[in-house]
N, C-alpha and C positions, 0 to 999 in steps of 0.2 A: 766779635767779628764773625765767628762761625755761625752763630744763631741768626745773624742778619742775612748771611749768604743762604742759609737753608730756607729762611722765610721768603727771600726773593725767588729761589728756585721753585718753592711750592706755589707762590703767587703766579709765576710764569706758567707753570704746568696747569694751574686752574684756568688761566686765561686762554690757553690753547685747547682746552678740552670743553666740548659742548655738553650741556646738561640735557637739553631737549633732544628728542629723536626725530629725524626726518622719517617720513613714511611713504611707501609706495602703495598707491590705491589705484586699482584698475590699470596698472602699467605706467602710471604717471607719478613722478616723485614730487611730493609736497614738502617744503622746507619749514623749519621753525621760523618764527618771526617775533619781533618786539616792537616797541613804539617807533624806533628810528626807521625800520624798514617795513612797516606795516603796509604801505601803499604798494610796494613792489612784490611782496611775498605772500600776502594774505589772499586766499581764493574764496570767493563768496559761496562756492558750492561745497566747501569742506567745513566740517565741524572741528573747532580747535578747543583745547583745554589748557589751562595754566600748568606748566611743568613743575611738579612738586619738588623735584631735585634741584631745579634752578632756584626756586624760592629758598630752599634750605641752604644752599651754598651762598646765596646772596645774604642771608641772615648771618651765617657763620663768618663770612668774610666781609661784613659790613664796615669794619674799620679800615679796610684797604681803599674804600671809595670806588676804585676802578672796577672791581668785580661786580658790585650791584649795578653800576651804570651800564656795564656791558650786558648783563643779564636782562635788565629792563629794556635796554635799547635794541638788542638783537636776538635774544634767546629765551623769551618768556612763554610764548604760546607754542604748543606742538600740535600737529594734525592728528585727528583721531579716526574720523571716517567721513564718508560722503553724507550730505544732508538728505 
């Protein structure tokens, strides 16, 4: 019972923490994005890269199913610099 509770708390903490980092470029804040919010968050004038920490957490927590879906959907690419 205790192990299950600890696993649930770790899972909840992982869901509430973002792996990718938002970035401020020339005074404008650019957010991370994934497949689900690509149309609303991606800026064509900014270069993005895949967040390595998001991929690693997605692999480590792949058995939870929820964490990889969240990462791929909303937290996969992070802004790097202007094009």
